[in-house]
C-alpha beads as a LAMMPS data file, in Angstrom:
LAMMPS data file: protein, C-alpha beads

88 atoms
87 bonds

1 atom types
1 bond types

-500.0 500.0 xlo xhi
-500.0 500.0 ylo yhi
-500.0 500.0 zlo zhi

Masses

1 110.0

Atoms # bond

1 1 1 2.875 11.292 -7.413
2 1 1 3.870 7.675 -6.713
3 1 1 7.104 6.678 -4.987
4 1 1 8.559 3.195 -4.553
5 1 1 9.958 1.566 -1.394
6 1 1 8.946 4.335 0.997
7 1 1 9.679 4.015 4.698
8 1 1 12.415 2.996 7.069
9 1 1 13.830 -0.309 8.286
10 1 1 11.202 -3.074 8.087
11 1 1 8.332 -0.654 7.536
12 1 1 8.742 0.028 3.827
13 1 1 5.797 -0.081 1.476
14 1 1 6.025 -1.013 -2.174
15 1 1 4.257 2.092 -3.473
16 1 1 3.242 5.295 -1.727
17 1 1 0.936 7.881 -3.251
18 1 1 1.828 11.456 -2.344
19 1 1 -0.569 14.383 -2.615
20 1 1 1.307 16.985 -4.633
21 1 1 -0.580 19.882 -3.010
22 1 1 0.075 18.978 0.622
23 1 1 3.233 16.926 -0.040
24 1 1 1.837 14.264 2.338
25 1 1 1.631 10.545 1.665
26 1 1 -2.008 9.558 1.423
27 1 1 -2.044 5.906 0.372
28 1 1 0.300 2.980 0.927
29 1 1 -0.025 0.240 -1.672
30 1 1 1.445 -3.115 -0.789
31 1 1 1.960 -5.850 -3.348
32 1 1 2.234 -9.502 -2.404
33 1 1 5.188 -11.489 -3.708
34 1 1 6.959 -14.778 -3.140
35 1 1 8.489 -13.209 -0.027
36 1 1 4.953 -12.434 1.213
37 1 1 3.723 -16.009 0.973
38 1 1 6.970 -17.583 2.184
39 1 1 7.369 -15.520 5.328
40 1 1 6.749 -17.410 8.576
41 1 1 5.654 -14.239 10.331
42 1 1 3.607 -12.671 7.549
43 1 1 0.492 -12.085 9.636
44 1 1 2.375 -10.515 12.561
45 1 1 4.452 -8.357 10.225
46 1 1 1.347 -7.161 8.391
47 1 1 -0.474 -6.258 11.602
48 1 1 2.460 -4.225 12.902
49 1 1 3.119 -2.556 9.551
50 1 1 -0.568 -1.636 9.193
51 1 1 -0.635 -0.065 12.674
52 1 1 2.592 1.804 11.953
53 1 1 1.249 3.202 8.678
54 1 1 -2.128 4.182 10.127
55 1 1 -0.377 6.012 12.982
56 1 1 1.452 8.063 10.339
57 1 1 -1.686 9.021 8.433
58 1 1 -1.587 6.426 5.650
59 1 1 -4.543 4.557 4.293
60 1 1 -3.436 1.152 3.065
61 1 1 -4.362 -1.125 0.205
62 1 1 -2.949 -4.517 -0.701
63 1 1 -2.831 -5.717 -4.294
64 1 1 -2.760 -9.488 -4.564
65 1 1 -1.049 -10.898 -7.644
66 1 1 -3.973 -13.215 -8.373
67 1 1 -6.418 -10.281 -8.411
68 1 1 -4.057 -8.194 -10.551
69 1 1 -3.669 -10.964 -13.119
70 1 1 -7.400 -11.727 -13.195
71 1 1 -8.645 -8.137 -13.409
72 1 1 -5.974 -5.435 -13.498
73 1 1 -8.504 -2.782 -14.537
74 1 1 -10.629 -3.395 -11.437
75 1 1 -7.577 -3.110 -9.170
76 1 1 -6.626 0.175 -10.841
77 1 1 -10.185 1.479 -10.416
78 1 1 -10.093 0.585 -6.715
79 1 1 -6.790 2.393 -6.220
80 1 1 -8.004 5.494 -8.070
81 1 1 -11.190 5.499 -5.989
82 1 1 -9.195 5.249 -2.759
83 1 1 -6.990 8.147 -3.814
84 1 1 -9.995 10.307 -4.699
85 1 1 -11.767 9.478 -1.417
86 1 1 -8.631 10.173 0.589
87 1 1 -8.139 13.590 -0.988
88 1 1 -11.757 14.644 -0.281

Bonds

1 1 1 2
2 1 2 3
3 1 3 4
4 1 4 5
5 1 5 6
6 1 6 7
7 1 7 8
8 1 8 9
9 1 9 10
10 1 10 11
11 1 11 12
12 1 12 13
13 1 13 14
14 1 14 15
15 1 15 16
16 1 16 17
17 1 17 18
18 1 18 19
19 1 19 20
20 1 20 21
21 1 21 22
22 1 22 23
23 1 23 24
24 1 24 25
25 1 25 26
26 1 26 27
27 1 27 28
28 1 28 29
29 1 29 30
30 1 30 31
31 1 31 32
32 1 32 33
33 1 33 34
34 1 34 35
35 1 35 36
36 1 36 37
37 1 37 38
38 1 38 39
39 1 39 40
40 1 40 41
41 1 41 42
42 1 42 43
43 1 43 44
44 1 44 45
45 1 45 46
46 1 46 47
47 1 47 48
48 1 48 49
49 1 49 50
50 1 50 51
51 1 51 52
52 1 52 53
53 1 53 54
54 1 54 55
55 1 55 56
56 1 56 57
57 1 57 58
58 1 58 59
59 1 59 60
60 1 60 61
61 1 61 62
62 1 62 63
63 1 63 64
64 1 64 65
65 1 65 66
66 1 66 67
67 1 67 68
68 1 68 69
69 1 69 70
70 1 70 71
71 1 71 72
72 1 72 73
73 1 73 74
74 1 74 75
75 1 75 76
76 1 76 77
77 1 77 78
78 1 78 79
79 1 79 80
80 1 80 81
81 1 81 82
82 1 82 83
83 1 83 84
84 1 84 85
85 1 85 86
86 1 86 87
87 1 87 88
């Protein structure tokens, strides 16, 4: 199951994959946007968010718009592979 805008305060992720058997989130998928590239503190925010998510059991994956537009199928394959590897 995939949920949008999961988290609290400044630690929300765009998409979160939830294992329906355990009811736990297993993958956080972040998508870049104009806000991503325009933020003055993007690097610091990403480091803190990544640490926060890892501490709560998430694996993370970032989808860059350029990669999505150039090869959406490859991005989907990568996400599916991450989900499968996380569940095993």
